C-alpha positions as CSV (number, residue, x, y, z in Angstrom):
1,X,0.4,0.2,0.1
2,X,2.6,2.5,1.2
3,X,4.3,1.9,-2.1
4,X,1.5,2.7,-4.3
5,X,1.0,6.1,-2.1
6,X,4.7,6.9,-1.8
7,X,4.1,7.5,-6.1
8,X,2.1,10.7,-4.4
9,X,4.4,14.0,-4.6
10,X,3.5,15.0,-0.9
11,X,3.0,12.0,0.7
12,X,6.8,10.8,-0.5
13,X,8.3,13.8,0.6
14,X,6.3,13.5,4.5
15,X,7.5,10.1,4.7
16,X,11.1,10.5,3.2
17,X,11.4,13.6,6.3
18,X,10.1,11.7,8.7
19,X,13.4,10.5,10.7
20,X,11.6,7.7,12.7
21,X,9.9,6.2,9.4
22,X,13.1,5.9,7.5
23,X,14.8,4.1,10.8
24,X,12.5,1.8,10.8
25,X,12.1,1.1,7.3
26,X,16.7,0.6,7.3
27,X,16.1,-1.6,10.3
28,X,13.9,-4.0,8.4
29,X,15.3,-3.8,5.2
30,X,19.0,-4.9,7.1
31,X,17.2,-7.5,9.3
32,X,18.3,-10.8,7.4
33,X,15.3,-12.2,8.3
34,X,12.5,-10.2,7.0
35,X,10.2,-11.7,5.0
36,X,9.3,-8.7,3.4
37,X,12.2,-7.0,2.9
38,X,12.1,-6.8,-1.1
39,X,8.8,-4.8,-0.6
40,X,10.7,-1.9,1.7
41,X,13.3,-1.9,-0.7
42,X,11.1,-0.6,-3.7
43,X,9.9,1.9,-0.9
44,X,13.0,3.1,-0.5
45,X,13.4,3.0,-3.9
46,X,10.4,6.1,-4.0
47,X,11.5,7.8,-0.8
48,X,15.1,8.3,-2.3
49,X,13.7,10.5,-4.6
50,X,13.0,12.9,-1.7
51,X,15.7,15.6,-1.3
52,X,15.7,15.1,2.3
53,X,16.0,11.3,1.8
54,X,19.9,12.1,1.0
55,X,21.1,12.5,4.9
56,X,20.8,8.6,4.9
57,X,24.6,9.0,2.9
58,X,25.8,10.1,6.5
59,X,23.2,8.7,8.9
60,X,25.1,6.8,11.6
61,X,23.2,3.8,13.1
62,X,23.3,0.9,15.3
63,X,25.3,-2.0,13.0
64,X,22.8,-4.3,11.4
65,X,24.1,-8.1,12.6
66,X,24.5,-10.5,10.0
67,X,24.8,-8.1,7.4
68,X,27.3,-5.4,8.1
69,X,30.3,-4.2,10.7
70,X,29.7,-0.2,9.4
71,X,27.9,2.0,11.5
72,X,27.2,4.3,8.3
73,X,23.6,3.6,7.2
74,X,24.4,3.9,3.1
75,X,27.5,1.4,3.8
76,X,24.4,-1.1,5.3
77,X,22.2,-0.9,2.4
78,X,25.2,-1.7,-0.2
79,X,26.0,-4.5,2.5
80,X,22.9,-5.7,2.2
81,X,22.5,-5.5,-1.8
82,X,25.4,-7.2,-2.6
83,X,25.9,-10.5,0.2
84,X,21.6,-10.9,-0.9
85,X,21.6,-10.9,-4.4
86,X,20.0,-14.3,-5.5
87,X,18.5,-14.8,-1.8
88,X,22.4,-15.3,-0.3
89,X,21.1,-13.5,2.5
90,X,17.5,-13.7,2.9
91,X,16.2,-15.9,1.3
92,X,12.9,-14.0,0.9
93,X,14.3,-11.2,-1.0
94,X,17.3,-10.1,-3.5
95,X,17.1,-6.6,-2.5
96,X,17.2,-5.8,-6.4
97,X,15.5,-2.1,-5.6
98,X,18.3,-0.8,-3.7
99,X,20.0,-0.2,-6.8
100,X,17.4,2.6,-7.7
101,X,18.1,4.0,-4.1
102,X,21.6,4.3,-4.9
103,X,21.1,5.5,-8.5
104,X,19.2,8.3,-6.7
105,X,22.1,9.1,-3.9
106,X,24.6,9.4,-6.2
107,X,22.6,12.2,-8.1
108,X,24.5,14.2,-5.2
109,X,27.8,15.4,-5.2
110,X,27.3,14.2,-1.5
111,X,26.7,10.7,-2.5
112,X,29.3,10.5,-5.7
113,X,31.8,11.0,-2.9
114,X,30.6,8.1,-1.1
115,X,30.8,6.2,-3.7
116,X,34.5,6.7,-4.6
117,X,36.0,7.0,-1.1
118,X,37.5,4.0,0.2
119,X,35.6,3.0,3.5
120,X,37.5,2.6,6.7
121,X,35.3,-0.3,8.4
122,X,36.2,-2.3,4.8
123,X,38.8,-0.8,3.3
124,X,37.3,-0.8,0.2
125,X,35.8,1.7,-2.2
126,X,32.3,1.1,-2.1
127,X,31.4,1.6,-6.2
128,X,33.8,-1.6,-6.7
129,X,31.2,-3.6,-5.1
130,X,28.8,-2.7,-7.3
131,X,30.9,-3.4,-10.5
132,X,30.5,-7.0,-10.9
133,X,26.2,-6.4,-11.4
134,X,26.6,-5.0,-14.6
135,X,25.7,-8.5,-16.3
136,X,23.6,-9.7,-13.5
137,X,20.6,-11.6,-15.0
138,X,18.3,-8.9,-12.8
139,X,17.5,-6.2,-15.2
140,X,16.7,-3.9,-12.1
141,X,19.9,-4.5,-10.8
142,X,21.5,-4.0,-13.9
143,X,19.9,-0.7,-14.3
144,X,20.2,0.8,-11.4
145,X,24.0,-0.4,-11.1
146,X,24.4,1.4,-14.5
147,X,22.8,4.8,-13.4
148,X,24.6,4.6,-10.4
149,X,28.3,4.4,-12.7
150,X,27.4,7.2,-14.9
151,X,26.2,9.6,-11.9
152,X,29.6,8.2,-9.8
153,X,31.2,9.8,-13.4
154,X,30.1,13.1,-13.3
155,X,32.9,13.7,-10.8
156,X,36.1,14.5,-12.9
157,X,38.2,14.3,-10.2
158,X,37.9,10.7,-9.3
159,X,38.5,9.6,-13.2
160,X,41.9,8.8,-12.7
161,X,40.9,6.3,-9.2
162,X,37.8,4.6,-11.8
163,X,40.5,3.8,-14.5
164,X,43.1,2.8,-12.9
165,X,43.6,-1.4,-12.5
166,X,45.6,-1.5,-9.5
167,X,43.4,-3.5,-7.2
168,X,44.3,-1.5,-3.9
169,X,44.0,1.9,-5.3
170,X,41.4,2.1,-8.5
171,X,38.3,0.7,-9.7
172,X,39.4,-0.8,-12.7
173,X,36.0,0.7,-14.3
174,X,36.4,-0.4,-17.7
175,X,36.1,-3.9,-18.3
176,X,32.7,-3.7,-16.6
177,X,31.1,-1.2,-18.4
178,X,32.7,-2.1,-22.0
179,X,31.7,-5.9,-21.5
180,X,28.2,-5.9,-21.6
181,X,27.7,-3.7,-24.6
182,X,30.2,-6.2,-26.4
183,X,28.5,-9.2,-28.5
184,X,29.9,-12.2,-30.2
185,X,31.7,-10.5,-32.7
186,X,35.5,-11.5,-33.7
187,X,38.0,-8.8,-33.9
188,X,40.9,-9.0,-35.7
189,X,44.6,-9.8,-33.7
190,X,45.7,-6.3,-33.8
191,X,42.7,-4.8,-32.4
192,X,41.9,-7.9,-29.9
193,X,45.3,-8.3,-28.8
194,X,45.2,-4.7,-27.6
195,X,42.1,-5.3,-25.5
196,X,41.7,-5.6,-21.9
197,X,42.8,-9.1,-20.9
198,X,39.1,-9.2,-19.5
199,X,37.3,-8.8,-23.0
200,X,39.8,-10.8,-25.0
201,X,38.9,-13.8,-26.3
202,X,35.5,-13.8,-24.9
203,X,33.1,-17.0,-26.0
204,X,31.3,-17.0,-29.1
205,X,28.1,-17.7,-27.4
206,X,28.5,-14.3,-25.8
207,X,25.4,-11.8,-25.6
208,X,24.8,-8.3,-25.9
209,X,22.9,-6.2,-23.2
210,X,19.5,-6.2,-24.2
211,X,18.2,-3.0,-22.7
212,X,18.8,-0.2,-24.9
213,X,18.6,2.0,-21.6
214,X,21.2,0.0,-19.9
215,X,23.5,0.0,-23.2
216,X,23.2,3.8,-23.6
217,X,23.8,4.5,-20.0
218,X,27.6,2.8,-19.9
219,X,27.9,4.6,-23.5
220,X,27.3,7.9,-21.7
221,X,29.3,7.0,-19.2
222,X,32.6,6.2,-21.4
223,X,31.7,9.6,-23.2
224,X,31.8,11.2,-19.6
225,X,35.5,9.3,-18.7
226,X,36.4,10.9,-21.7
227,X,36.5,14.6,-20.3
228,X,40.1,13.8,-18.9
229,X,43.2,13.5,-21.7
230,X,44.3,10.5,-19.4
231,X,41.3,8.4,-20.1
232,X,41.3,9.3,-23.7
233,X,44.5,8.0,-24.3
234,X,43.9,5.3,-22.4
235,X,40.5,4.2,-24.3
236,X,42.3,4.8,-27.5
237,X,45.4,2.5,-26.2
238,X,43.4,-0.6,-25.5
239,X,41.1,-0.2,-28.0
240,X,37.7,1.4,-27.2
241,X,37.2,2.3,-30.7
242,X,36.3,-1.1,-32.5
243,X,34.1,-2.4,-29.6
244,X,31.9,0.8,-30.1
245,X,31.8,0.5,-33.7
246,X,31.0,-3.3,-33.2
247,X,28.0,-1.9,-30.9
248,X,26.7,0.9,-33.6
249,X,26.7,-2.2,-36.3
250,X,25.3,-5.0,-34.0
251,X,22.3,-2.7,-32.1
252,X,19.0,-1.5,-34.3
253,X,18.3,1.4,-31.7
254,X,18.9,5.0,-32.7
255,X,19.8,6.4,-29.1
256,X,22.3,3.5,-29.1
257,X,24.0,4.1,-32.3
258,X,23.8,8.2,-31.3
259,X,25.4,7.4,-28.4
260,X,27.8,5.5,-30.2
261,X,28.2,8.4,-32.9
262,X,29.0,10.7,-30.3
263,X,31.9,8.7,-28.3
264,X,33.5,7.7,-32.1
265,X,33.6,11.6,-32.6
266,X,35.7,11.6,-29.3
267,X,37.9,8.8,-29.7
268,X,38.6,9.7,-33.4
269,X,39.6,13.3,-33.1
270,X,43.4,14.2,-32.4
271,X,43.8,16.1,-28.9
272,X,44.5,19.3,-31.5
273,X,41.6,18.9,-33.3
274,X,43.0,16.9,-36.2
275,X,40.9,13.4,-37.5
276,X,42.7,10.2,-37.7
277,X,42.1,9.4,-41.4
278,X,42.9,6.2,-41.1
279,X,40.0,5.6,-38.5
280,X,37.1,7.7,-39.8
281,X,37.9,5.0,-43.4
282,X,37.3,2.2,-40.8
283,X,33.9,3.8,-39.5
284,X,32.7,4.6,-42.8
285,X,33.6,1.2,-44.3
286,X,31.5,-0.2,-40.7
287,X,28.8,1.7,-41.9
288,X,29.3,4.6,-39.6
289,X,28.6,8.3,-40.5
290,X,30.0,10.5,-38.2
291,X,28.9,14.1,-37.6
292,X,32.6,15.8,-36.2
293,X,31.8,19.1,-34.8
294,X,28.5,18.6,-33.4
295,X,29.9,16.5,-30.3
296,X,26.8,16.3,-27.6
297,X,28.0,16.6,-24.5
298,X,25.5,14.7,-21.8
299,X,25.0,16.6,-18.7
300,X,24.0,15.8,-15.2
301,X,20.4,16.8,-15.9
302,X,19.7,14.7,-19.2
303,X,18.4,11.4,-17.6
304,X,16.1,13.2,-15.0
305,X,12.9,12.3,-16.5
306,X,14.4,8.7,-16.7
307,X,15.6,8.9,-13.2
308,X,12.6,10.6,-11.5
309,X,10.3,7.2,-12.2
310,X,8.5,6.2,-9.2
311,X,8.1,2.6,-8.5
312,X,4.7,1.9,-9.0
313,X,3.7,-1.7,-7.8
314,X,-0.3,-3.1,-7.7
315,X,-0.5,-5.2,-4.9
């Protein structure tokens, strides 16, 4: 009932502003014996649309036994999400809808700081806990994770850490957002040999992400990462361009193809504005028509309409 009622903006704000109510929901969802944990996760996903809900980013509460050793509320929700996938923590829940909570919180500067800062209680950068779910079976989980990663990438200062492959200091983000947009295509040896190790020698039955909005989110994440010269150079070095080329060719969706075009414009353009003619000719042979000089930079508000959707469950 409350899930549907919270679709009303006034009721949503009323519920999200109630400290005791929010604490009750967090206490319940982090209780591994809670039978209605997924319904509560849906309700939290709605409440996260309210500006006041962002206070849970720094909310300190008692530890959630058997779930997290942290006293931070958002740490606890994240640990529930990670440990509870596919009923591993609570047989009655999968916690997938918490991904939408993270997506909304990561739209704030404070939220992005949380996801990119190593936490004292476990020594882990929070966003790295989400990366393994970019190819999860649940489309809800994949979608929320993709949006969260994209939002985190609006923090340009974190880009070096995000693309850093060092296990202790970096997130090694690139393979996790490139793998979902790759299909069963075979690449020439001179291209595949330079790709990131996790992207080489994929099986012939490799499936590309089927949700076009998730593919688009990953493309926009990659585009955000091209803000820095370091990331652009790395993407050229590890052959991101051929992957985008094949994605453009293999996905019959106009938004996805436009997203590929925008990204290719950046990867093909030289740092002083010159165009690599060999790469442009190769792209034209592949049937991709670029719009050099008209690159559309995405903004933080571009997905506002999509991200503002309320989870409306008729029950």
